[in-house]
C-alpha positions in Angstrom: 0.2 0.0 0.2 2.7 2.7 1.3 4.7 1.7 -2.9 1.4 2.8 -4.7 0.7 5.8 -2.5 4.9 6.0 -2.9 3.9 6.1 -6.7 0.7 7.9 -6.8 2.9 11.2 -5.3 5.4 11.2 -7.8 5.6 12.9 -10.7 7.9 13.7 -14.5 9.2 12.5 -17.0 10.3 16.9 -17.4 12.8 18.2 -19.4 15.6 19.5 -17.8 16.6 22.9 -19.2 20.2 23.3 -17.4 22.1 22.0 -14.9 24.8 22.6 -11.9 26.5 20.4 -10.6 26.4 21.1 -6.4 27.9 17.5 -5.9 28.1 14.1 -7.5 24.4 13.6 -6.6 23.6 16.8 -5.6 22.4 18.9 -8.2 20.4 22.6 -8.7 17.9 21.9 -12.2 16.1 24.2 -14.6 13.3 21.5 -15.0 10.4 23.0 -18.2 7.1 22.4 -16.3 5.1 23.5 -19.3 6.1 25.0 -22.5 8.5 28.1 -21.9 7.7 27.7 -17.9 10.9 26.9 -16.1 10.9 25.5 -12.5 14.6 25.7 -10.4 15.1 23.3 -7.9 18.3 21.0 -5.9 17.6 17.7 -6.9 19.2 14.6 -4.9 19.3 11.7 -6.9 17.2 9.2 -5.9 18.7 5.5 -3.7 22.8 6.8 -4.2 25.3 8.4 -2.3 28.6 8.8 -3.5 32.1 9.1 -1.9 32.4 13.5 -0.4 35.2 15.9 -2.0 36.1 16.3 1.7 37.1 13.3 3.3 40.1 12.4 4.9 40.7 9.3 3.4 42.7 10.3 0.6 41.5 7.7 -1.3 38.0 8.5 -1.4 38.8 12.4 -2.6 40.7 10.6 -5.4 37.2 8.5 -6.2 34.9 11.4 -5.5 37.2 13.6 -8.1 36.8 10.0 -10.8 33.1 10.0 -9.7 32.7 13.8 -10.7 34.3 13.8 -14.2 32.0 11.1 -14.8 29.0 13.1 -13.5 30.0 16.0 -15.6 30.3 14.2 -18.7 27.0 12.3 -18.4 25.0 15.1 -17.3 26.3 16.8 -20.6 23.8 16.1 -22.3 19.9 15.9 -23.2 18.1 15.1 -19.9 14.5 14.5 -18.5 14.2 14.4 -14.3 11.6 11.5 -13.8 9.9 10.3 -10.3 10.7 13.7 -8.4 8.4 13.7 -5.0 9.3 16.4 -2.2 12.2 15.8 0.3 11.3 15.0 3.6 14.2 16.1 5.1 14.6 19.6 3.2 14.0 22.3 0.7 14.8 20.2 -2.1 13.6 17.3 -4.5 14.5 13.0 -5.1 14.0 12.0 -8.5 15.8 10.4 -12.0 17.9 12.1 -13.9 18.5 9.9 -17.6 19.3 10.6 -21.1 17.9 9.9 -24.3 17.9 6.9 -24.0 17.1 5.9 -20.7 20.0 4.9 -18.5 19.8 6.3 -15.4 22.5 8.5 -13.6 22.2 7.0 -9.5 22.0 3.5 -11.8 25.2 4.1 -13.9 27.4 5.7 -10.9 26.5 2.5 -9.6 27.6 0.6 -12.0 30.6 2.4 -12.8 31.9 2.1 -8.6 31.1 5.3 -8.5 28.3 5.1 -5.6 26.3 2.9 -3.6 22.8 2.1 -3.1 21.8 3.6 0.5 20.7 1.6 3.2 19.2 2.5 6.6 22.2 1.4 8.5 24.1 4.3 7.1 26.4 5.4 4.1 29.9 3.2 3.4 33.3 3.5 3.3 35.3 4.7 0.4 38.3 4.4 2.8 40.6 1.0 2.3 42.0 0.6 6.6 38.1 0.9 7.3 36.0 -2.1 8.4 34.8 -3.3 5.8 35.7 -0.9 3.3 33.9 0.3 -0.1 31.4 0.4 -1.8 28.7 -2.1 -0.1 
């Protein structure tokens, strides 16, 4: 029942008119919601987390730099925003960015090893010296 409610409260797809990368999985996007009408929102990719540029661990910072380059290449093309919903934790939205072929950026980041799926038990560590290191 909860899944039906979530599906009923998601919106899209919308054409992305402009994008500004704030982090590997966080963007400021200008979304075309009507002909000649756009709305700028902060977007967090649904269901993924990525290495941080400000990590104390050098290997995580290096991976974050690679992930940033991968993400920049992906978003440098026409995109659509789908599965959009309001975040319960802030004044931003959650959704999926897809290219013209339907490839999802979050999935592409995970498959390339630059991100991990979010889990309830917290964020993974990308630092080799940490117990259970690497994205899970």
